[in-house]
C-alpha positions as a printed Julia matrix, in Angstrom:
393×3 Matrix{Float64}:
 -38.04  -27.02  122.74
 -37.51  -25.35  119.36
 -34.09  -26.05  117.87
 -32.15  -22.83  117.24
 -28.94  -23.44  115.29
 -25.86  -21.54  116.44
 -23.99  -21.83  113.14
 -25.89  -20.91  109.99
 -23.01  -20.84  107.5
 -19.65  -22.53  107.03
 -18.3   -19.03  106.42
 -19.02  -18.31  110.1
 -15.41  -19.04  111.02
 -12.03  -17.31  111.13
 -10.23  -16.63  107.86
  -7.03  -18.32  109.01
  -8.84  -21.66  109.06
  -9.33  -21.42  105.29
  -5.84  -20.09  104.61
  -4.31  -22.96  106.6
  -6.71  -25.41  104.97
  -5.5   -24.37  101.52
  -1.9   -24.98  102.57
  -2.9   -28.4   103.9
  -4.65  -29.3   100.64
  -1.62  -28.38   98.57
   1.16  -29.76  100.79
  -0.13  -32.28  103.38
  -3.52  -33.61  102.21
  -2.95  -37.02  103.85
  -1.97  -35.73  107.32
  -3.99  -37.19  110.22
  -4.54  -35.14  113.38
  -6.15  -35.1   116.81
  -7.6   -32.02  118.51
  -8.68  -31.81  122.15
 -11.13  -29.45  123.86
 -10.3   -27.79  127.19
 -12.33  -25.51  129.46
  -9.99  -23.36  131.55
 -12.81  -21.82  133.58
 -13.02  -23.41  137.03
 -16.27  -24.71  138.55
 -18.14  -24.86  135.25
 -19.88  -28.13  134.36
 -20.54  -28.41  130.63
 -21.4   -32.13  130.65
 -25.19  -31.52  131.05
 -25.08  -29.6   127.76
 -23.68  -32.56  125.8
 -26.95  -33.45  124.06
 -27.55  -29.88  122.92
 -23.96  -29.56  121.72
 -24.3   -32.84  119.83
 -27.45  -31.57  118.13
 -25.64  -28.41  117.1
 -22.75  -30.45  115.69
 -25.26  -32.53  113.71
 -26.64  -29.34  112.2
 -23.14  -27.96  111.53
 -22.31  -31.11  109.59
 -25.35  -30.6   107.36
 -24.06  -27.29  106.04
 -22.4   -26.72  102.68
 -20.91  -23.61  101.14
 -23.59  -21.92   99.05
 -22.91  -20.75   95.51
 -23.05  -17.16   96.71
 -20.41  -17.95   99.33
 -18.25  -19.74   96.78
 -18.48  -16.7    94.52
 -17.33  -14.51   97.39
 -14.38  -16.76   98.21
 -13.35  -16.92   94.57
 -12.84  -13.14   94.65
 -10.22  -13.4    97.42
  -7.13  -13.42   95.24
  -4.89  -15.61   97.44
  -7.49  -18.41   97.6
  -6.66  -20.51   94.57
  -9.26  -21.85   92.11
  -8.63  -25.53   92.9
  -9.11  -24.86   96.62
 -12.34  -22.97   96.03
 -13.56  -25.85   93.85
 -12.71  -28.24   96.68
 -14.82  -26.13   99.06
 -17.78  -26.46   96.69
 -17.77  -30.18   97.53
 -16.77  -29.85  101.18
 -18.88  -30.98  104.12
 -17.91  -31.63  107.74
 -18.49  -35.15  109.08
 -19.81  -36.05  112.54
 -17.72  -39.22  112.37
 -14.65  -37.18  113.29
 -16.08  -35.64  116.49
 -16.29  -37.6   119.74
 -18.08  -36.23  122.81
 -17.78  -37.82  126.25
 -16.83  -37.31  129.88
 -13.51  -37.62  131.65
 -12.91  -39.38  134.99
 -14.18  -36.33  136.88
 -17.34  -36.12  134.79
 -16.27  -33.07  132.78
 -17.18  -32.69  129.12
 -14.59  -33.93  126.64
 -14.51  -33.21  122.92
 -12.03  -34.97  120.68
 -11.69  -34.36  116.96
  -9.79  -37.07  115.12
  -9.33  -37.57  111.4
  -7.69  -36.14  108.26
  -6.38  -32.63  108.89
  -7.95  -31.46  105.65
 -11.39  -32.63  106.77
 -11.25  -31.63  110.44
  -9.56  -28.22  110.36
 -12.85  -26.32  110.06
 -14.34  -27.78  113.26
 -12.48  -25.7   115.86
 -13.99  -22.23  115.56
 -17.68  -23.17  115.1
 -17.42  -25.83  117.82
 -16.08  -23.31  120.32
 -18.77  -20.82  119.29
 -21.38  -23.56  119.8
 -20.15  -24.45  123.3
 -20.01  -20.8   124.36
 -23.44  -19.89  123.02
 -25.18  -23.02  124.34
 -23.63  -22.38  127.75
 -24.84  -18.77  127.66
 -28.36  -19.76  126.6
 -28.62  -22.21  129.49
 -26.87  -20.09  132.09
 -28.01  -16.58  131.28
 -31.17  -17.15  129.23
 -32.5   -14.08  127.48
 -29.91  -11.74  128.93
 -30.65   -8.04  128.66
 -27.74   -6.79  126.58
 -28.08   -3.2   127.79
 -24.9    -3.67  129.83
 -23.04   -4.91  126.76
 -24.28   -1.96  124.72
 -23.13    0.54  127.34
 -19.73   -1.16  127.63
 -19.33   -1.03  123.85
 -20.33    2.66  123.79
 -17.73    3.32  126.48
 -15.02    1.65  124.37
 -15.98    3.8   121.38
 -15.88    6.91  123.56
 -12.39    6.08  124.81
 -11.19    5.77  121.21
 -12.83    9.04  120.14
 -11.34   10.95  123.07
  -7.8     9.55  123.1
  -5.06   11.73  121.56
  -3.91    8.72  119.51
  -7.44    7.58  118.72
  -7.0     8.01  114.98
  -3.95    5.72  115.01
  -5.65    2.79  116.77
  -6.21   -0.04  114.27
  -8.58   -2.77  115.45
  -9.28   -6.18  113.96
 -12.39   -7.82  115.44
 -11.22  -11.26  116.44
 -13.91  -12.73  118.69
 -15.84  -15.46  116.87
 -14.77  -18.44  118.96
 -15.73  -16.97  122.34
 -18.56  -14.63  121.4
 -21.62  -14.34  123.6
 -23.75  -15.12  120.57
 -23.76  -14.76  116.81
 -26.36  -11.98  117.04
 -24.23  -10.04  119.52
 -21.15  -10.31  117.31
 -23.17   -8.87  114.43
 -24.38   -6.02  116.67
 -20.82   -5.28  117.81
 -19.5    -5.14  114.26
 -22.4    -3.02  113.07
 -21.8    -0.53  115.87
 -18.03   -0.42  115.34
 -18.44    0.05  111.61
 -20.81    2.98  112.2
 -18.94    4.59  115.11
 -15.24    4.05  114.33
 -15.04    3.16  110.63
 -11.45    4.4   110.32
 -10.29    2.33  113.3
 -11.92   -0.96  112.29
  -9.57   -2.45  109.72
 -11.54   -5.71  109.37
 -12.72   -8.9   111.03
 -11.41  -12.43  111.24
 -14.96  -13.72  110.63
 -15.5   -14.41  106.92
 -19.3   -14.47  107.14
 -19.5   -11.02  108.71
 -16.78   -9.68  106.42
 -19.0   -10.69  103.5
 -22.2    -9.47  105.13
 -20.88   -6.09  106.24
 -18.41   -5.41  103.44
 -15.39   -5.58  105.73
 -11.93   -6.95  104.99
 -11.46  -10.56  106.2
  -8.16  -10.8   108.09
  -5.94  -13.6   109.35
  -2.97  -15.76  108.39
  -1.9   -18.77  110.49
  -2.71  -20.29  113.89
  -0.7   -22.36  116.36
  -1.87  -25.65  114.86
  -0.09  -24.87  111.6
   3.36  -24.58  113.19
   2.61  -27.35  115.71
   1.86  -29.83  112.92
   5.34  -29.38  111.48
   6.74  -30.93  114.65
   5.5   -34.22  113.14
   5.53  -33.61  109.39
   8.99  -34.87  108.55
  11.71  -32.3   109.18
  13.99  -32.44  112.18
  12.13  -31.06  115.18
  14.65  -28.24  115.54
  13.85  -27.17  111.95
  10.04  -27.39  112.28
   9.37  -23.63  112.5
  11.68  -22.79  109.62
  10.07  -25.41  107.38
   6.58  -24.21  108.34
   7.46  -20.62  107.4
   9.09  -21.77  104.15
   6.01  -23.76  103.11
   3.79  -20.79  103.96
   5.9   -18.44  101.87
   5.8   -20.85   98.92
   2.03  -21.17   99.21
   1.21  -17.46   99.45
   4.08  -15.82   97.55
   4.03  -12.54   99.48
   0.45  -12.53  100.73
  -0.6   -13.2   104.34
   2.82  -12.33  105.71
   2.23  -12.22  109.48
   4.11  -14.97  111.34
   3.02  -16.36  114.72
   5.81  -16.24  117.3
   4.89  -18.26  120.38
   4.45  -21.94  119.48
   7.69  -22.74  121.32
   8.18  -19.29  122.8
   9.39  -16.05  121.27
  13.08  -16.61  122.08
  13.18  -19.9   120.16
  11.17  -18.3   117.35
  13.64  -15.44  116.96
  16.52  -17.9   116.61
  14.73  -19.23  113.52
  13.43  -15.88  112.28
  16.63  -14.86  110.51
  17.21  -11.96  108.12
  15.66  -13.94  105.26
  12.37  -14.46  107.1
  12.46  -11.03  108.73
  12.62   -9.39  105.31
  10.26  -11.88  103.67
   7.38  -11.63  106.17
   5.39   -8.43  106.68
   5.43   -8.77  110.45
   4.7   -10.98  113.45
   1.85  -11.73  115.86
   1.87  -11.72  119.66
  -0.43  -14.21  121.41
   1.06  -14.89  124.85
   3.36  -13.44  127.48
   4.09   -9.83  128.38
   3.3    -7.78  125.24
   5.78   -5.03  126.17
   8.65   -7.45  126.74
   7.71   -9.2   123.49
   7.65   -5.95  121.54
  11.06   -4.92  122.89
  12.48   -8.27  121.8
  10.92   -8.03  118.33
  12.13   -4.46  117.74
  15.62   -5.33  118.98
  15.67   -8.38  116.71
  14.7    -6.36  113.63
  17.37   -3.76  114.43
  20.01   -6.45  114.91
  19.22   -7.78  111.42
  19.32   -4.37  109.8
  15.57   -4.38  109.17
  13.64   -1.15  109.79
  10.73   -1.93  112.14
   8.79    0.96  110.59
   8.41   -1.2   107.49
   6.87   -4.05  109.54
   3.56   -4.68  111.33
   3.17   -6.08  114.83
  -0.2    -7.71  115.51
  -1.42   -8.23  119.09
  -4.1   -10.82  119.85
  -3.72  -11.99  123.46
  -6.66  -11.04  125.7
  -6.56   -7.41  124.6
  -8.78   -4.56  125.67
  -8.86   -0.94  124.5
  -6.84    0.58  127.4
  -4.02   -1.97  126.97
  -4.01   -1.39  123.21
  -3.55    2.33  123.81
  -0.69    1.73  126.27
   1.11   -0.29  123.59
   0.3     2.32  120.96
   1.59    5.16  123.16
   4.92    3.43  123.7
   5.6     2.01  120.25
   3.62    3.86  117.56
   6.64    5.9   116.45
   8.79    2.79  116.09
   6.63    0.37  114.1
   3.12   -0.33  112.79
   0.67   -1.86  115.26
  -2.64   -3.66  114.76
  -4.79   -4.97  117.6
  -6.85   -8.13  117.24
  -9.47   -7.77  119.97
 -11.76  -10.74  120.59
 -13.55  -11.63  123.8
 -13.42   -8.07  125.14
 -15.57   -7.0   122.2
 -17.8    -9.99  121.49
 -18.36  -11.29  125.03
 -18.21   -8.26  127.32
 -21.88   -8.1   128.23
 -21.81   -8.17  132.03
 -21.35  -11.9   132.62
 -18.12  -13.89  132.83
 -17.26  -15.58  129.51
 -15.9   -19.09  129.38
 -12.22  -19.61  128.67
 -12.29  -22.51  126.22
  -9.86  -23.78  123.62
  -9.46  -26.57  121.09
  -5.82  -27.41  120.33
  -4.07  -29.92  118.1
  -2.39  -32.57  120.27
  -1.28  -35.12  117.64
  -0.27  -35.16  113.99
   0.4   -38.36  112.05
   0.27  -40.36  115.28
   2.93  -38.26  117.01
   2.39  -35.78  119.86
   2.66  -32.08  119.08
   2.59  -29.22  121.55
   2.42  -25.49  122.03
   4.79  -24.06  124.64
   3.67  -20.45  124.66
   5.09  -17.48  126.55
   2.25  -17.87  129.07
   2.66  -21.11  131.1
  -1.1   -21.55  131.57
  -1.54  -21.84  127.8
   0.58  -24.99  127.47
  -1.52  -27.88  126.19
   0.04  -31.32  125.7
  -0.99  -34.78  126.89
   2.49  -36.3   126.64
   4.84  -35.0   129.33
   7.79  -36.92  127.9
   7.34  -35.21  124.55
   6.97  -31.84  126.27
  10.3   -32.39  128.02
  11.92  -33.45  124.74
  10.54  -30.39  122.95
  11.89  -28.11  125.68
  15.32  -29.73  125.44
  15.47  -29.48  121.66
  14.63  -25.77  121.69
  16.68  -25.16  124.86
  13.72  -23.76  126.77
  14.2   -22.93  130.42
  10.66  -23.46  131.75
C-alpha cells in the first residue's frame, strides 16, 4: 500500500504550541515532561492502527522547518530571533514517543522527554490518529454531506441579524477529518464569510491562505507550573507572570479552567485583569462562565467592553449566536470553532486528547469545569490539588 503522509510540514500545528515553546526555551529549557494519549470515544479500537500510526510518526520526525517557513515565522513580531534560529535546527525525535497497549488491549501513546523537544508532538499526533482512523473506517468518504453542512453554516451566518458581529477563529487541526478537508473548509470560509473569519490556529494554513495565525497558551502551560518551583497555590499567578514577561503585551488571552474558573478568578486580580486582553473559556457552562467573568471584571473596576472573551469548548454556530445575542453589548466575543468545522462531514469524529501528566517527575493535572475532562493518573495528587485550591468536586 502506498504511504500517504498525514503531516507534510512542521507548521501544520497550532500557533500556541510555538508560543509556549518559546516561553519554555527562555525560562524552562531543562524541564522534563510526560504526556499521555486518551480516546474518550467508547467502543473504538485503535490498536490495529498502531503500525500505520508508527509509520506516520517516523515520517513526522523526518521533517524540518524549511527556509521559506523560517522566513515566515521570522516576520511574526512576537517570535524572537533566537527562538526562530532554534527552530532552524529543530527536529522531532521518535525516541520520545512510545506506542503500546494497555491491559484491555487499547492503544496507548506516551510522550516522555524534555518539554522543549516534545511540545510539538501533540497536535500532529492527534491529527495523525484521527486521519488514519478515518482512512481505515470511512475510506474514500464522499464529502458532499460535509460540503452541504458547511454551506448551511455559512447561510446561518449570512441570515442572522447579528451575522456581521460573529467573529470566528478556525480551531480544528487536532481533530480534523483530514488535512485536505481542513484546507477546503478554510478556503470556503475565506471566500464566503471573509469578514467573520478572523484567522486560524493552524500556522501552515495561515501562511498558505494569508490568514492571521491565532493562539496564546494551552492547559499544559499552566499545568507545568504546578511542578516548576513555586508553591502550588501560586502556580497560576507565576505562570501568568512569566507569560507577561515573555510577551510584554502581546498574546494577552489567559486560559481560565486548569483548576476551574472559580480558583482562577481568585488569582486573576486587578493587576492581571488590566494586564491581559481577555480570557478563554474551554469547559463548563459558557453562560455561567461568562456571567462570572463579567461580574469579576466589574468588581475590579475593569470595563468588560475593553476586554475579549474567547470561547473554544465544543462550539457550533447556533451556540455561538446564542452567546453573541446575550453578551455582545457587554464585551467583545470571539469563537474558536474546531471539530464542528473541520470534522462535521456526516460521520462521528473521535474524541481524543493528549495531556501533560507529569513535569520534572511530579504529577500535574487539569481539573476543568467539565468533570469528564479531568485527566490525571495520580488520585492522591488530584485530591491534594483540590484541597489546595479549595475545590468542591
